[in-house]
N, C-alpha and C positions, 0 to 999 in steps of 0.2 A: 196449832200453838206456835208462838214466835220464838225466835232466837233472842237471847239476852246478851247485850254487850255491856260489860261491867268495867268501869275505870278503876284501876288500883286505888288503894288508900293513900293517904298523904305520905310522900317520901320525906326522908330526913335530909333536907336541903334548905338553905336559906332562901327566903323569898327573893324573886328577881334574878335567879340564876337560870341560865339556859341549860337545859339538859334534855336529852332524848335517849340515845343509845347507852348513855352512862348507866352502869348498874348500881343504882343507889340503894341504900338501906331504907328502912321504913321509920317513920316518926314514932316516938314512944307511945302514942295513942293507938298503935296498930292492934293490940289485943282487943280493946273495946270496939274499935271500928270493925274488925273482922267478925267479931261476935254479932254485932248489929246486922252486918251484911248477911251473914249466914242465916240469921233468924228471919230476916225480912224478904229475902229473895223468893220469887215464885218457884214452884217445883220445876226441876230440870232433870234430864236423864243422863247427861254427860257434861264434862267440862273440858274446854280447850284453853290453853294459856300461852302467853308470851313467855319466853325463857328468862326474862329479866326478873330478878328476885322480888321487885316490888309488886309484880303480878303473880309470880309463881308461889310466893308465900301465902297470898290470899287464896289462890286457886287450891292449894293443898289444904288450907284450913277448911274451905267449903267442902272439898271432896271428902275429907276425913269426917267432917260433921254429918255428911249426908250419905256416906258410903258409896261414892260415885267414882267412875273411872275418870282419869285425867290424862289428857294428851297435851304434849308441848309442841308448839309450832313456831319456829324462829321467825316466820314471815309476819307474825303478830307483834314483833318488836317495834318500839318507837322509832321515829325518824333519826337518822344519823346527822347531827348538826355540825360535824367536822370540827373545824377550829373554834367554833362557838361553844362547844361542849364545856360546861363548867365555868363559863364566863358570865359575869353580870351582864344582863341585857343592856344596861346603861353604858357599859364599856365597849360594846360592839360598835365599830365605826358607822356613823350615820349613813355614809355612802353605801356601805354593804347592806344595811337594812333597807334603804330606799331601792336598791337594785333588786332585792328579794321581793319587796312589795310590788314593784312594777311588773314582775312576772312570777307570781307566787308558785305557779306549777312547775316552771322549768329552770328558774335561776338557782344557782348554787354558789353564792359568793363565799360561803363557809368551806367549800371544798368537800362537803359531805354528800348527802343524798338529796335529790330533788323531791319536791312534794309529789310530782307525777310518778316517780319511781316508788315512793312510799305507797301511793294510792294503788298502783298496779300490783305490787306484791301483797298488800293488805287485802285488796278485793279478791285476788286469786285465792288467798287462804280462806277468806270468809265464804267464797263460793264452794271450796272443797269441804267446808264444815257446815254447809247450809242444810241443817237437819233440824226439824222442830225440837224444842225443849233442850237446846244446846246453850250452855253458858260459855261465853267467850270472855276471859279475863285479860284485859289489854290496856292500851294507852289512849290518851286523848287524841293523838294524831290518827290512830287507826279508826277510832270512833268517828272522827270528822270525815274520814274517807268513806265510811259506811253512810253517814248522813248525807254526803254529797250526792249519793244516788237518788235521794228524796228531795233534798233542799237545794241542789245545784251549788253554785258558788257561795251562797250564804252559809253553807256548812263550815267554811274555813274560818268564819267569825263566831261560830257557835261555841257554847261553853257547857261543860258538864262537870259538876264538882267531884272531888275525890270520893270514891266509895259509892258512887251512884251509877245507875244503868239506864239504858234505853232498850226498847224491844223493837225488833224489825222482823217482818215476815221473811222466812228463808227464800221465798220466791224472788224477792227483790235482788238478791245476789245472783240467783240463777238466771234472771232475765237481763242482768247487766251486760253491757257490751264488753 
């Protein structure tokens, strides 16, 4: 059985805002979205979550609905975008965005975390939790890191809607360099 990586539901933030490590609330549709997720997820034996409330609230909802144990792992938090946090993407200086695009893994024009640092901590966490039937409630950046093991650099352009999940064999994390 695979691991399930679930992206949190829609946060309560205006479209076009850069956010990562910011601890945002959830949109008013959270109750309905959480109920749908809880009812449609495959069977799992345990849940691991990012500590950020947009993940933790969903993880707690599923854990309570299914009477499952819940573990919190800070390494599953979203990327720290430094000075870009809370800023409209359109207001971020073009030169900074271009510098980041030229070296997506190592550039940090925002002063926060590099994508490589996010990848390293996220994959270490996923490796530590690589057990079949584990639900990981996390963020898009962490899911892209997991996808990079299968998709390579194309993973950084992939998309997963809020409240959706992917499945990955635990062995993928155990075999990762």
